[in-house]
C-alpha positions as CSV (number, residue, x, y, z in Angstrom):
1,X,-0.1,-0.6,-0.1
2,X,2.7,2.1,1.2
3,X,4.9,1.9,-2.4
4,X,1.9,2.6,-4.6
5,X,1.9,6.1,-2.8
6,X,5.0,7.1,-3.1
7,X,6.3,5.3,-6.1
8,X,4.4,7.1,-8.5
9,X,4.7,10.6,-6.5
10,X,8.8,10.2,-5.2
11,X,8.6,14.1,-4.5
12,X,5.4,14.4,-3.2
13,X,6.9,11.8,-0.3
14,X,9.7,12.8,0.7
15,X,8.1,16.5,0.9
16,X,5.5,14.7,2.7
17,X,7.6,13.2,5.2
18,X,9.2,16.9,5.6
19,X,5.9,17.5,6.6
20,X,5.8,15.2,9.1
21,X,8.8,16.1,11.1
22,X,7.7,19.4,11.3
23,X,4.5,18.9,12.1
24,X,5.5,17.0,15.2
25,X,8.0,19.2,16.3
26,X,6.0,22.3,16.1
27,X,3.2,20.3,17.7
28,X,5.3,19.0,20.2
29,X,7.0,22.8,20.5
30,X,3.6,24.4,21.5
31,X,1.9,21.8,23.0
32,X,4.0,19.3,25.1
33,X,1.7,18.2,27.2
34,X,-1.1,16.5,24.3
35,X,0.3,16.6,20.8
36,X,1.0,12.8,21.4
37,X,-2.7,12.4,23.1
38,X,-6.2,13.0,21.8
39,X,-6.0,17.1,23.5
40,X,-5.5,19.9,21.1
41,X,-2.1,19.2,20.6
42,X,-3.0,16.3,18.6
43,X,-5.6,18.6,16.8
44,X,-3.4,21.2,16.5
45,X,-0.4,18.7,14.9
46,X,-2.8,16.4,12.5
47,X,-4.5,19.7,10.9
48,X,-0.7,21.8,10.1
49,X,0.4,18.5,9.0
50,X,-2.1,18.0,6.1
51,X,-2.2,22.5,5.8
52,X,1.9,21.5,5.5
53,X,1.9,19.0,2.9
54,X,-0.2,20.8,0.7
55,X,1.8,23.9,1.0
56,X,5.5,21.9,-0.1
57,X,3.5,20.0,-2.7
58,X,1.7,23.3,-4.2
59,X,5.3,25.0,-4.0
60,X,6.0,22.2,-6.8
61,X,2.5,21.0,-8.5
62,X,-1.3,22.1,-8.7
63,X,-3.2,22.0,-5.8
64,X,-5.4,19.6,-7.1
65,X,-3.0,17.7,-7.2
66,X,-1.5,18.4,-3.6
67,X,-5.2,17.7,-2.0
68,X,-4.9,14.4,-4.0
69,X,-1.6,13.0,-3.3
70,X,-2.4,14.8,0.5
71,X,-6.1,12.7,0.9
72,X,-4.1,9.8,0.3
73,X,-1.2,10.2,2.4
74,X,-2.9,11.1,5.5
75,X,-6.0,8.5,5.0
76,X,-3.0,5.9,4.4
77,X,-1.4,6.6,7.6
78,X,-4.6,6.2,9.4
79,X,-5.2,2.6,8.0
80,X,-0.9,1.5,8.7
81,X,-1.3,2.9,12.0
82,X,-5.1,2.1,13.2
83,X,-6.4,3.6,16.4
84,X,-10.0,3.1,18.0
85,X,-12.7,4.2,15.7
86,X,-13.5,7.9,17.3
87,X,-9.2,8.6,17.3
88,X,-9.3,7.6,13.8
89,X,-12.6,10.0,13.4
90,X,-10.7,12.8,14.9
91,X,-7.4,12.4,13.2
92,X,-9.0,11.7,9.5
93,X,-11.2,15.2,11.0
94,X,-8.4,17.3,11.9
95,X,-6.5,16.0,8.7
96,X,-9.2,17.0,6.5
97,X,-9.4,20.6,8.5
98,X,-6.0,21.3,7.3
99,X,-6.6,20.8,4.0
100,X,-10.1,22.5,4.3
101,X,-7.5,25.4,5.5
102,X,-5.2,25.6,3.1
103,X,-6.8,25.6,0.3
104,X,-9.1,28.6,1.8
105,X,-6.0,30.4,2.6
106,X,-4.5,29.8,-1.5
107,X,-6.5,32.2,-3.0
108,X,-5.2,34.8,-0.6
109,X,-1.8,34.4,-1.1
110,X,0.0,32.7,-4.2
111,X,1.6,29.0,-3.4
112,X,4.9,29.8,-4.1
113,X,5.2,32.8,-0.8
114,X,3.1,30.7,1.6
115,X,4.8,30.5,5.2
116,X,4.3,27.9,7.8
117,X,3.4,30.6,10.0
118,X,0.5,31.3,8.1
119,X,-0.9,28.3,8.5
120,X,-0.1,28.1,12.4
121,X,-1.4,31.7,12.8
122,X,-4.4,30.7,11.6
123,X,-4.6,26.7,13.6
124,X,-4.0,28.4,16.6
125,X,-7.7,31.0,15.6
126,X,-9.2,27.2,15.3
127,X,-7.9,25.6,18.8
128,X,-9.9,28.5,20.5
129,X,-13.1,27.0,19.1
130,X,-12.4,23.3,18.9
131,X,-14.7,21.0,19.8
132,X,-14.7,17.7,21.9
133,X,-15.5,14.9,20.3
134,X,-17.7,12.2,21.9
135,X,-19.5,9.8,19.3
136,X,-19.0,8.6,15.6
137,X,-22.0,10.6,14.5
138,X,-20.9,14.0,15.8
139,X,-20.3,16.3,12.3
140,X,-18.6,19.2,14.1
141,X,-17.9,20.9,10.4
142,X,-14.7,23.0,9.8
143,X,-13.7,23.0,13.7
144,X,-11.0,20.5,14.7
145,X,-11.7,18.0,17.2
146,X,-10.2,16.4,20.2
147,X,-10.7,13.5,22.4
148,X,-12.0,14.2,26.5
149,X,-9.0,13.5,28.4
């Protein structure tokens, strides 16, 4: 499964890996107590991760191709490293929020001039309105979600 993603997109894969390292490092810095749990730091990390994948891949390709790759990569991550159903829903939802955030910001900033600070600032705003996910049927729209700890 992983080869199906990596082989056709070697540059995207390298950029996706870089985004993975960056998002993990930044989430640890900003949310040392919850970036690796199911709290707001984790929701921030997943939103940042997908937005950074989009940002880096858009520098070498179209937003549509970057979006397709980002969705495949983030979904595959959840398949390769399975979680409990509610945790999986949370991660997939927050990944989508990050992709949506990048696409919302795209018309206002040329993709070549995107910087991670733009995304981080917007995600900090989204953290203020993050919602607690309590069941699989909930739909919190474009809000980040986290699990009660």
